[in-house]
C-alpha angles and dihedrals in degrees: 000000000000133000120207118223110160090192126151116258136183109239124201113208131205104227091193090064096041126098131184089257095049092040096199130002110212113239096173144338142207117230128171091346094308124113115222125196117212108233098179139359106231097181145351127194139159126227108208128194090231090067092060100046121132101040098079090247117129113211121179120222112267137172119223124200124190108200140174108229142172131203102205097288123100089251118097125199141192115240133181115216123192126202115198130160094345095310132098132214136181104239106176143007124201119213 
């Protein structure tokens, strides 16, 4: 089950793992005062405006990252981070 948040987060990137195509690979993020360390990238995809043409809907390009992360407790979680227009948000959390 997922819960949707769509809240701004501060993402820390690992420049060593980033390429021009990937832009920035998340290494950690801060959400609601907690610092989360990314343990694994489970998926990365890009939504592009060209995919949605024809329906009159304007969709900006965005990168989505599904990651496994931990915030200092033994419990790990699955989080979906979205990068769009130079900002990041936490979109979903799986429980």
